[in-house]
Steps between C-alpha positions, in 0.01 A plus 500: 500500500437287195752237403722601214439870559802714405619685812824633356336838426326705775193553285435245229273731302787745428745400236857470646636688197348826636643445861839341446671795340389714791634252744829488330529875502399510869772258588761716325373828644480353854878473502507877471326528832142476612470875535627573149256693275538256210412204726200688647369568144534139396301399810231738397493368140473140623217584743314669213543206266395231748404592859452138595849406386641794702321393812612129451866601448500736803310258734745210414808727533615421152615856454528788750194681360379811684144525642247721321525758779878513453462544129261791551729662759815470282322622188351798671852601619636493144554842351286588198642778287510633149797430269677194367412169661835339574353163576324480162824610323701242683263220387506630147884485506488151652257369235711643213837398630718318240218505235590603135413845386189403310345367821591814687305741275209656662218754440463798732136592562384800698156641594335740738246381751271715710529449880313639800647802658630414850739703716667331800798563716726198552631516850762243425667685207377845614383573146163583343345233291261572207670801354656527145808289510737415223748341743779742405519347143443830309708821473192714432334703780199309629199701629350431834161338536310182578548199254193391330656294222762226476757468219587127483760335278501127425752260362372250252722218372453448130615140453336183634515300721624798717206733390370675802401855607663657813430851630832643626461871555223748585469870584231723655387787285224757483302448179691392192876516556681768288657369191860638595484303826366177342788515243754504784317234692483268194868556414591406857277184479675390188840547657404316818357200313823494287710488822288194598568322171190587317508700175191705416407442133158677488277734694117488517263766640142602439611774249234735615628661813865443410521704182739743675733207579513383145561861380786536750655177358448622142258224419247588226278319254454805276724617222855367568387206697719410798403208730820422696780655708841380596535304818649733770744227607567341168490736191527207264149387592167671437192527715169501305191668613150360461148616595271272699237449227230348724531802721454735209189310392361534854572870502324540158193310633487711818523817293212395280285409801571829671476745215253309273597712201832413343701656218704259289690609184299832492176300509248515785383167641173505697341229713238280328221651709569839339 
């Protein structure tokens, strides 16, 4: 070892500012118990950020970190299910605690993602996995079938320096979720976030596959423009709806590539080659 080399950090090429916050959080969560889910997740995040630091801390018994095989075993035994993620909601509530209202405003984003069909029977819960599942959050009759799409809602803080994006709920659906069901799910998401201290001020979607949702909420950009609704938990506040413009541009580009001939304002536009 060279004279004067700094040995205070397990890996001198990694800046301490990226590791120290995780170490402090690990020390706090370790007091909850080595088998707590929160402590386990902090261990996983530290290992992902700096594996050498994780090995150093565990080898020198600085913290009771689990071995990689233990992490795999405990994570594989954790239940994965559709619905609201209570852990994510608890962290949102913790981050927003005691903050003024202007720092607790958020944007609710939702989108649909295609997934691979997969039907499995969970012997631990004695339930089928991979079917259409709205986690009991809708009053509308749900048809049976295999889920091939995922409806995911994300929380986005609007004010720096607490600006971050956090998925907190997802449901399994077959194709595009019906507008009536999405309306109920979004209203429930707004209410749940409100109970955690976050006030939804705006909603963003792609605007293409969610026209039915906007219609159910009475949102229109035609005659008699209406771009907002009352918050379900606080009627004195409005929730404004926006389209994801980059997504609309992408859909327009894909349409032009697919169909070649496009009609705009009653005019036909042909490719240059024609």
